[in-house]
N, C-alpha and C positions, 0 to 999 in steps of 0.2 A: 391809554396808549402804551404804557409800560407793560400791562398785562398781555397785550397783543404781541409785543416784541418777544415776550417770554414763551408764549404758547407755541409759536412756529418752530423753534428749535426742538421743543419736546415732541411735537408731532412728527418732525423729520426723523428724530432718533427712534421713535416708536415704529414708524413705517420701515426704517432700515432694519431694525431688530427683527421684524417679521419676515424679512427676506433672507435672513441668515439661516442656513439649514443646520440641523442637528448633526454633530459629528458622527460619522459612520464608524461602527465598531471595526477594529482591525482584526481580520481573520488570521489566526495563527496558522502558519504553514508547518505541517508536521513532517518530520523525516520518516521515511519508510524504507525498510530493507526487505529484500525478497530472497529466500533461500531456494536452492535447487529443489525441485519436486522429487520426492523419493519414489523409487520403483517398488511398489508393493505387490507386484505380480507373483503368482506362484513360480517356483523354480523353472527357469528356462522359457517362460512365456513372455517375459517383459523385454523392453528395449532399454538397456542400461544408460545410454547417452541421451535419452529423451528428456530426462529431468532438467538438464541445462537448457535445452531448446524450449521447453514449455515455460520455464522461469523467465527466459529472455523475452518471450512473447508477453508474459504478464508485465514485465518491466516496461516494455515498449508501450503497452496499453496505458499504464499508469502515467508515463511521461507525456503521452499525447492527450489524455482525457481527464487528468485529475489535478488537484491542487497540492498534491503531496510533493515533497522534495525526495526524490528517489536516491538512496544511497547506492553508489556504484559498487558493483560486485568486487572490483579490485580493492576497495577499502575494506570490505569484509575479509577478503583473502589476506590482506596485510595484517589485520588484527589477529586472524587465525594464526599466522606465522609468529607474530610477536608473543602471543599467549602460549605458543607451543602446544596446541591442542590437537589430538588425534581424532580420527573419524568416530571412534567409539565414544569419546566424550561429547561429540556433537550430536549423538543420538538423543541426548538429554535436552529437552526443550528449554529447561531453565538455564543451561549453559548457553544456548543460542540467544536467549533473551538477554543474558548478561553481556554477550558480545554486541547485541543490538544497542544497548546503552553506551557501550564504549565507542561505537561509531556515530552516536548522536541520533539514533532512530527512536522515535516514540512508538512506532508501529512496525510490525513485521508480518510478512505473509509466509505461511508454512503450507505444505500440502504434499500430496502424493497422487500417483496414478497407478492403475491396475489394468492389465490386459488379460482378459479371460475370454476364451472362445473368440467370437467375432466382435467383441465390444471392448472399448477403452473407457474407463471411468476416471475422471479427474475430480479430486476433492481438495479445495483450498480454504484457508481460514485466515482472517485478519485478527491479529492478536495485539493487545496493548502491552508494550514492553514492561512498563512499570509494575503492572498488576498480574500479568499473565492471562488476563481475561480475554476470552474470544468475543470479539465485537460483532463479527459477521462471518458467515460461511457460505460456500457455494459448491454445488456438485453438478457436473456435466457428464453425460454419457454419449459417446459417438461410436461410429463404426471403427473397428480396430484396423482396417486396411486403408484408412484415409488420413494421411498426414495433415492435409490442409484442414480437415475437420478437427483434428486434435488442436492445431494452432488457433483455429477460430474458437474452440471451446475454452482454451486458456484465456483468450482475449475477452470473451463474454463473461467468464467467471471473475476476472479481474475488474471488469466494469461493474459487476454486481457488488463486489466488495467495496467499491468506491462510493456507492450511493449513500 
């Protein structure tokens, strides 16, 4: 009788242990910063204010569809002011990566667009801040006369980088 009293609690513990699920790994949310897209068009062919608009669409897409913590552009601007950096210094990608570390971003998106003839080409890349390694890149080409297509191209490229 003593053995029977001892076995039931053991069976209950074994049964309950089988019901406990394994702990799920915690997915690390990475901070990501997006720089304005550079106008790489030949002289006079580009649209100088388009870089901010395309970058805003990339940011919007990342906020909607990704697990990244998007660093607000205002934080980047504040760090730029604090570091007292000019636009010529920002042409150096290593300087921009250093600024990314300062705002807590582990990843950055850089890119540019080019308007030639009847086409606009957008190239963007996802870069690891710590190493400078390009993790993914995307290229989209659309009609130069279609602003909606440009914005859609930026959204599609951002979604490809997130995969």
